[in-house]
C-alpha positions, 0 to 999 in steps of 0.5 A, spaced: 725 293 557 721 292 564 716 297 566 720 299 572 726 300 567 722 305 563 720 309 569 727 310 570 729 312 563 723 317 563 726 320 569 732 321 566 730 324 559 724 328 562 725 329 569 721 336 570 716 334 565 709 332 568 708 325 568 701 324 571 696 329 573 690 327 577 683 331 577 677 330 581 672 330 576 666 332 581 669 338 583 670 341 576 666 347 574 667 348 566 671 354 564 672 356 571 680 356 572 679 357 580 675 350 581 680 346 576 687 348 578 684 347 586 683 340 584 689 338 580 695 335 582 701 332 578 707 329 579 713 330 574 717 323 571 723 325 577 717 325 582 714 319 580 721 315 580 723 318 586 716 316 590 717 309 587 724 308 590 722 311 597 716 306 597 721 300 595 726 302 600 721 303 606 719 296 604 726 293 604 727 297 610 722 292 614 724 286 610 719 286 605 722 284 598 722 278 593 717 272 595 713 277 599 706 280 597 703 287 598 696 289 597 693 295 595 686 297 597 685 304 594 681 308 590 684 312 584 689 317 586 696 320 584 699 316 589 697 309 586 701 308 581 708 310 584 706 305 590 705 300 585 712 301 582 715 301 588 712 295 590 715 292 584 722 295 585 722 292 592 722 285 589 715 284 592 709 282 588 703 287 588 696 285 590 691 290 587 684 289 591 677 292 589 676 298 594 669 296 594 670 289 597 666 288 604 671 286 610 670 279 609 672 279 602 678 283 604 680 278 609 679 272 604 683 275 599 689 277 603 689 270 607 689 267 600 694 271 597 698 270 603 699 278 604 705 281 608 703 288 608 697 293 606 696 300 603 689 302 604 685 309 604 679 312 607 674 308 603 676 301 607 679 304 613 673 302 617 674 295 614 681 295 616 679 297 623 674 291 624 679 286 621 685 288 625 685 283 630 684 278 625 690 280 620 695 278 625 700 276 619 700 283 616 707 286 618 705 293 615 699 298 614 700 304 610 695 309 610 693 314 604 689 320 606 688 325 611 693 325 616 689 326 622 685 319 620 691 315 620 689 309 624 693 307 630 696 301 628 698 304 621 703 309 619 701 314 614 704 314 607 708 321 608 711 319 614 714 312 612 716 316 605 720 322 609 725 317 612 727 313 605 732 315 600 730 317 593 735 312 590 733 306 586 734 300 591 737 296 586 733 289 587 735 285 581 728 283 577 727 278 572 722 277 567 720 270 570 719 273 577 712 274 580 710 281 579 702 282 581 696 278 583 690 280 580 683 277 583 678 276 577 672 272 580 669 278 584 667 278 591 664 271 591 666 264 590 672 261 590 678 265 590 681 266 582 687 269 582 691 271 576 699 271 577 703 276 573 710 276 572 715 282 570 715 279 563 707 279 563 707 287 564 713 288 559 709 284 554 703 289 556 706 295 554 709 293 548 702 290 546 699 297 548 704 301 544 703 297 538 696 298 538 696 306 540 702 308 537 703 313 542 708 319 541 712 323 547 707 329 546 700 325 547 696 325 553 692 319 555 686 320 560 686 314 565 679 313 568 677 306 570 679 303 577 686 301 577 685 295 581 683 292 574 688 291 569 685 294 563 686 302 564 693 301 567 695 297 562 693 301 556 696 307 560 703 303 560 703 304 552 705 311 554 712 309 558 716 307 552 715 315 550 714 318 556 707 321 554 703 324 559 697 321 563 691 325 566 688 321 571 680 323 572 678 321 578 671 319 577 667 320 570 662 326 569 661 328 562 662 336 563 669 334 567 671 329 561 671 335 556 674 340 561 680 336 562 680 334 555 681 341 552 685 344 558 690 338 558 690 337 550 688 330 551 689 326 545 687 318 547 681 316 551 680 309 553 672 309 554 668 304 557 661 303 554 657 307 559 661 313 559 661 313 551 653 312 552 653 318 557 657 323 552 652 321 547 646 322 551 648 329 554 649 331 546 643 328 544 639 332 550 642 338 549 645 338 556 652 338 553 654 344 548 661 343 546 661 350 543 668 354 545 671 347 547 678 346 543 678 339 542 683 339 536 689 335 540 684 329 541 685 324 536 683 317 538 678 313 542 679 306 544 674 302 547 674 295 550 673 291 557 666 289 554 662 288 548 662 294 544 655 295 540 656 297 533 651 302 533 655 306 539 661 307 535 657 309 529 654 315 533 660 317 536 663 317 529 657 322 527 659 326 533 666 326 532 668 324 525 675 326 526 677 321 531 680 314 530 676 309 533 679 302 536 676 296 539 680 291 543 679 284 546 683 281 552 682 279 559 685 278 565 688 271 564 691 274 557 695 279 560 690 284 559 687 288 553 689 288 546 691 281 544 685 282 539 685 289 536 680 292 531 684 298 528 681 305 526 682 303 518 678 297 519 671 300 521 668 296 515 669 290 520 665 294 526 662 289 531 668 285 530 674 285 536 679 285 530 685 280 529 690 277 533 696 283 535 703 281 532 706 275 536 699 273 538 694 267 535 687 265 536 682 260 534 675 258 535 674 251 537 668 246 538 667 242 544 672 237 541 678 242 541 677 242 533 678 249 529 671 250 526 670 253 519 668 261 519 661 263 521 660 257 526 661 259 533 665 256 538 670 257 544 675 262 543 682 260 544 688 265 545 696 264 545 701 269 546 707 272 550 702 276 555 698 269 557 698 269 565 703 263 568 697 261 572 692 261 577 695 262 584 695 256 588 690 253 583 694 248 579 688 244 577 684 250 574 691 253 571 691 246 567 684 246 565 684 253 563 691 253 559 690 246 556 694 244 550 698 250 550 692 255 549 688 259 554 681 257 554 677 264 554 670 261 556 668 266 550 663 264 544 666 267 538 666 266 530 670 268 525 668 271 518 671 270 511 677 275 512 679 272 519 676 277 523 674 275 530 667 276 533 665 275 540 658 272 541 658 272 548 660 268 554 659 260 554 656 261 561 651 266 559 648 262 553 641 261 554 638 254 552 631 255 551 627 250 548 633 246 545 636 252 542 642 256 543 641 263 544 646 268 544 645 275 548 649 279 544 645 279 538 639 281 541 642 286 545 644 289 539 637 289 536 634 292 542 640 298 542 637 300 535 631 302 538 631 310 538 629 310 545 634 305 548 640 307 552 642 300 554 640 293 554 642 286 557 639 280 555 639 274 560 635 267 561 631 265 567 628 259 569 622 257 565 618 250 567 617 249 559 623 251 556 628 250 561 630 258 560 626 263 558 629 269 554 628 276 558 631 283 557 632 289 562 632 295 558 634 302 560 631 308 556 635 314 554 633 320 558 626 323 557 625 318 552 618 314 553 617 307 551 613 301 553 614 294 554 609 292 549 612 297 544 619 294 545 616 287 544 613 289 537 620 292 535 623 285 537 618 281 532 624 282 527 628 277 531 627 269 530 622 267 534 626 263 539 630 270 540 624 274 542 624 276 549 618 273 553 619 279 558 622 286 557 623 290 564 624 297 564 630 300 568 637 301 569 642 296 566 647 294 572 654 294 570 660 293 574 666 298 575 669 296 568 663 296 564 661 289 564 653 287 565 652 284 572 647 279 569 648 275 576 644 281 579 639 281 574 638 273 574 637 274 582 632 279 581 628 276 576 628 269 577 621 266 580 621 259 578 613 260 576 614 266 572 612 263 565 607 257 567 602 259 561 604 256 554 600 262 552 606 266 554 611 262 550 
């Protein structure tokens, strides 16, 4: 069943039950009813469905439908998902864009995707004002936010919706029709836009429901930015059972636990930095969970980047009653979950699990031959959620999907039981003195040090070795440690894996939790940093 049909079904079965709750994390004070409910908004399933229909009918009224595209440039908000579903119901394709984009990125992406309409908010308001004369092909601008801040060239969402019917527009949708375009290359480089069909989104809810086994009484907390696929597609596992969702607008440890106890959150999808924040708050004593009823909480799901085993072990020590799952996926695979490590296989911690039902995975060498267990190679995937291709890029599509398999660009290995382990990205491999160095192995080692909060290992230019292995290490709050101490700690590693320099400072991560190694390489890449053989 398509996700638009599941929404309609829930509106009929659970019309007056809350479907989506939005809470502004920064404004919540623990155990303060007034501050909590003053910053809590919600939509029932009927309200969600009717708002989606109003959005769809608005776009149909101005001639936007099948074959057209509508960009969404919004921070997470209660209106985000109804707008997304409304675009789908109009027959158009949704094009979620990073609300942090600079104006040149917005211009590039909207032109490349041939966008016909834009929905935007305060965060990029000035960019749209500056670009107005260049966005001549845009037929509609809808503004979400303070009515008084609506630009003269835009229509406020509430005004657009007020004149529209709450009835379903009745646009026939097929599984093979384009539903969305997701940009996966960040804000630099050539456009790399992944095409999703309605069938891709259908596969996503089936996959996530199969992984998490939601029931109607579950409550899922949604925190990651909705312009990415991860958090949104995990939430879609709620749709077949009409389970509630709490959208936490921003992450703060205290606000997370306040929402968890008040809303009876049962499933939390947490990115690595948030898990580390929770552990740090508990370890330092800043967070005291006395008085928090967390009995409804049953599962923590982690993914979107490599999850160090030590982090999961620490969470299990703090919250032993919870089930823990780790999944793997990428935008090109139709989102997360195609490989999944279930809660009952924590003996394989460090692995991303095995292929989900209907999926296949292989690890191959440079000639495309499957390698034996224990050896590394590129991870290939095949399954029902794989993208149809890159928008307007048949050459890259053919290269990435050659032989009927999705070439992920990730380096992996399997063990003797068929469990998959991600070693790193092909382009992140450090070739130092002729040796292939995989950063994940060194990062795991550094994170075992009791003073270390986070670690990133990367390569920089070296005249003798080609590349030198270096690391950025973020210490825990209040911890004292020196580069020399960490260097000694790494003496247990093979010589070619030992970092030549260790820099102390925050590990930069993007909104989905992935380490921004491009930024680190740019910061620490003087060509002559290592010219003395004594340092090598």
